[in-house]
DRENVOVEX-326853 format. One line per 4 residues: number of its first residue (from 0); their letters; for each residue x negated, y, z of C-alpha. Coordinates in steps of 0.5 Angstrom, whole numbers, plus 500, padded with zeros to 3 digits. Example, Ala and Ser with C-alpha at 12.3 -4.5 7.8 and 13.67 -1.06 7.14 Angstrom:
0> AS> 475 491 516  473 498 514 .
//
This chain:
0> MLAS> 935 357 490  936 364 488  944 366 487  946 364 480 .
4> EDHL> 939 362 479  941 356 474  945 361 470  940 366 470 .
8> TRAS> 935 360 467  940 357 462  941 365 459  934 365 457 .
12> YYTA> 931 367 450  927 360 451  933 356 452  937 359 446 .
16> TADR> 931 357 442  928 351 444  930 343 443  937 343 446 .
20> DLHY> 938 335 444  932 333 449  934 329 454  931 323 459 .
24> PALE> 936 319 463  937 320 471  933 314 475  938 309 477 .
28> GQTE> 936 303 482  929 302 484  923 302 480  915 301 481 .
32> CDVC> 909 304 479  902 306 480  904 314 481  910 318 482 .
36> VVGG> 910 325 479  915 329 483  916 335 478  917 335 470 .
40> GLAG> 914 342 469  907 343 466  903 341 472  907 334 473 .
44> LSAA> 907 333 465  900 334 464  898 330 470  902 324 467 .
48> IELR> 899 325 460  892 324 464  894 318 468  897 314 462 .
52> RAGL> 890 315 459  887 313 465  891 306 464  896 308 470 .
56> TVTV> 903 307 470  907 313 471  914 315 473  916 323 473 .
60> LEGM> 922 325 477  925 332 475  931 335 479  934 339 473 .
64> QVGW> 931 338 466  924 338 463  922 345 463  928 348 467 .
68> GASG> 923 351 473  918 357 472  914 352 466  920 353 461 .
72> RNGG> 922 361 463  915 365 464  912 370 460  908 366 456 .
76> QALA> 902 369 457  896 364 457  889 367 460  883 365 464 .
80> GLAC> 883 367 471  887 366 477  893 371 480  888 373 485 .
84> DIEV> 881 376 484  875 371 483  872 374 489  877 370 494 .
88> VQRQ> 874 364 492  867 366 492  868 369 499  870 362 501 .
92> LGSA> 866 357 497  860 361 495  858 363 488  857 356 485 .
96> AARQ> 864 354 487  867 360 484  863 360 477  866 352 477 .
100> VWDM> 873 355 478  872 360 473  870 355 468  876 351 469 .
104> TVEA> 881 356 468  877 358 461  878 350 460  885 351 462 .
108> VQLM> 887 356 456  883 351 451  887 345 454  893 348 451 .
112> RDRC> 890 350 444  888 342 444  894 339 446  898 343 441 .
116> REFH> 894 341 436  893 334 438  901 333 440  903 337 434 .
120> IDAQ> 907 342 438  909 348 435  910 352 441  908 359 436 .
124> WQDG> 901 360 439  898 367 438  891 369 439  889 375 444 .
128> FIAA> 890 378 451  890 385 453  889 387 460  892 395 460 .
132> SIGP> 890 400 466  894 406 468  890 412 471  882 413 471 .
136> GKAR> 881 409 477  884 403 474  880 404 468  874 404 471 .
140> ALRA> 875 398 475  877 395 469  871 396 465  867 394 472 .
144> WIDD> 871 387 471  869 386 464  862 387 466  862 383 472 .
148> LERD> 865 377 468  860 377 463  854 378 468  856 373 473 .
152> YDYG> 861 368 469  858 368 462  864 370 460  863 375 454 .
156> GMQF> 866 377 448  871 382 451  872 389 448  873 395 452 .
160> VAGK> 878 401 449  879 407 452  882 414 451  886 416 444 .
164> EVRE> 884 409 441  888 405 446  894 407 442  892 404 436 .
168> WIAS> 892 397 440  899 399 444  904 404 442  905 407 449 .
172> DRYS> 902 413 453  902 409 459  895 406 459  889 410 459 .
176> ALAF> 884 404 458  885 396 456  881 390 455  882 385 449 .
180> DPRG> 880 378 450  880 374 444  880 367 448  887 369 451 .
184> GHLH> 894 368 448  901 367 448  906 362 446  913 359 447 .
188> PLLY> 913 356 454  919 352 454  917 349 447  910 347 449 .
192> TQGL> 913 344 456  918 340 452  912 338 447  908 335 453 .
196> ARAA> 914 331 455  915 328 449  907 326 449  907 324 456 .
200> AALG> 913 319 454  910 317 448  904 315 452  908 310 456 .
204> AQLH> 910 315 462  917 314 464  921 321 465  928 322 469 .
208> EDSR> 932 328 469  937 330 474  933 326 479  931 330 485 .
212> ALRL> 927 327 490  930 328 496  926 324 501  919 321 501 .
216> ERGA> 917 315 506  910 315 507  905 309 507  900 305 503 .
220> MALV> 906 304 498  910 310 498  917 311 497  921 317 493 .
224> HTAR> 928 317 494  933 320 489  941 320 490  941 314 485 .
228> GAVR> 935 310 486  928 310 489  921 309 486  916 305 490 .
232> CRHV> 908 307 488  901 307 490  900 315 489  905 321 489 .
236> LLAG> 904 327 486  908 333 488  908 338 483  915 341 484 .
240> NVYL> 913 348 488  918 352 491  923 346 489  921 341 493 .
244> EDLA> 925 344 499  925 339 505  921 334 502  914 336 504 .
248> PQIG> 915 342 509  908 342 512  906 345 505  912 349 504 .
252> KRIM> 910 354 509  904 356 505  908 359 499  914 364 498 .
256> PVGT> 919 364 493  919 370 489  924 372 484  921 374 477 .
260> FIAA> 925 377 471  924 377 463  928 380 458  928 379 450 .
264> SAVL> 930 385 446  934 384 439  930 383 433  926 389 431 .
268> GAER> 923 386 424  916 385 423  914 392 421  917 395 427 .
272> ASAL> 915 390 432  907 390 429  907 397 430  908 397 438 .
276> IPSR> 902 392 439  898 391 432  894 385 434  900 382 437 .
280> AAVC> 896 380 443  900 379 450  899 385 454  899 385 462 .
284> DTQF> 898 391 466  893 391 472  898 394 477  899 390 483 .
288> VLDY> 906 390 482  906 389 474  909 389 467  907 384 462 .
292> FRLS> 910 384 455  909 381 448  912 380 441  916 373 440 .
296> ADQR> 915 369 433  922 372 431  920 379 432  923 381 439 .
300> MLFG> 920 385 445  919 380 451  918 384 457  917 382 464 .
304> GRVS> 916 386 470  922 386 475  921 382 481  925 380 487 .
308> YSTI> 921 379 494  928 378 498  930 373 493  936 377 491 .
312> APLR> 937 378 484  938 385 481  944 387 479  945 389 472 .
316> LAAA> 939 385 470  939 387 463  940 394 464  934 394 469 .
320> MRQR> 930 390 465  931 395 459  930 401 463  923 398 464 .
324> MVGV> 922 396 457  924 403 455  919 406 460  913 403 456 .
328> FPQL> 916 404 449  921 410 449  921 409 441  925 403 443 .
332> HDVP> 931 407 446  936 405 441  934 397 442  939 393 446 .
336> VAFS> 937 387 450  939 381 447  937 376 453  935 377 460 .
340> WGGY> 933 371 465  929 369 471  928 365 477  923 363 482 .
344> VDIT> 915 363 482  911 360 488  906 365 491  901 364 497 .
348> MNRA> 898 369 502  892 370 498  895 369 491  890 363 490 .
352> PDFG> 892 356 488  894 351 493  892 344 492  891 338 496 .
356> RIDA> 893 332 500  898 330 505  896 323 506  890 320 502 .
360> NIYY> 895 317 497  900 324 497  897 330 493  900 336 491 .
364> LQGF> 899 342 487  903 349 488  901 356 489  900 358 482 .
368> SGHG> 903 365 484  905 367 477  899 366 473  900 358 472 .
372> LALT> 902 357 465  895 355 463  892 353 470  898 348 471 .
376> GLAG> 895 344 465  888 344 468  891 342 475  895 336 472 .
380> RVAA> 888 334 469  884 335 476  890 331 480  890 325 475 .
384> EAIA> 882 325 475  883 325 483  888 319 483  884 315 478 .
388> GNAA> 878 316 483  874 322 481  876 328 486  870 332 485 .
392> RFDV> 874 338 481  880 337 485  876 338 491  873 344 489 .
396> FARL> 880 347 489  882 343 496  877 347 500  880 353 499 .
400> RHHE> 884 355 506  891 358 506  895 361 511  902 360 513 .
404> FPGG> 907 366 511  909 369 518  915 368 521  918 362 518 .
408> RALR> 924 362 514  928 367 518  922 372 518  917 371 512 .
412> TPAL> 922 374 507  923 381 510  915 381 512  914 380 505 .
416> VLAM> 919 386 502  915 390 507  908 388 504  910 389 497 .
420> TWFR> 913 396 499  906 398 501  903 395 494  908 399 490 .
424> LRDL> 906 405 494  898 404 493  900 403 485  903 410 485 .
428> LG> 897 413 489  893 410 483 .
//
């Protein structure tokens, strides 16, 4: 865990503007169910909803509070695709499987809209996503990406903008071209996660906070132990990502914890905020080490882009994030940062998601690599399908091959720091 990660998480704008009265009791004693879900974030809660609809009894164990991890503190951007290029999937599994995976990521965004409507979740959804490029080489690559998606994946409707028109979309001189996707969007991730928790509980799932899974006994009937109780179950779904610690070390070697950080400005006012991004779409640049930002419902600039591959939190985080924000929007030089926060996300070597099984009845979901707000919901759905007896869609993802990070716990972090230094240099060289 990052030094002071709990403090960083609880200092977030999202925590300050979400439901502070939502609580679920810790697990006390032993209980029994069909499926024990470890992790009360978007993937685990999504699975719980689908499992209850399939008629299975479900217990969700959350080590902290619902949405405490990446699910409740991310950039809030919902978009199709993966953290890796879809070609990673195509090279491993072929064109048909790549198209199936892409279509599922499109479904993932629509699933968020559907659940907000069905469960009456006021998560401040806003339509629109912009991918922004820096320099002529990245602009050409962006144009080619739009063409490839339309030709190979039947994903049309995106708008390419270049030259002086870019400033009509983003009031910054930093970007040379952009792609606007009306099917993407953004929302308040903690409000959305809390809404899914209420939905899962209303459907009959048993939710327990402050109930970290400490030990897993494998077998036809598995036993998941917490500090004050245990869950006996026919199936286990591990959806805790980097927070599983030693519960499943065989899969933990394939992900790396990376610290990500976000800031929220002081309130700008509607006119000043909309002048920065007139469409109010979410924006993410196409650099490997990227910046991403959006406007909040209460007229703040939410800006992410500082990462820590060494798991050491930046000193003077608010000042560091404000510097990045003003680097994109110099007109915000007089605006203070009101909130700054951060925590871990889980990345894989190839940045593709890592779904699979440890045993026939123990499933896991991990490796969203900073691109999980929408995909986690779809992941929970396909894991629930598999547990209920239809593993076809889950197994498409499970066929993806993943490598362990080299060097084990002692050396994988410095190795990643060196690799990221190279990627930063590559971004600078264009």
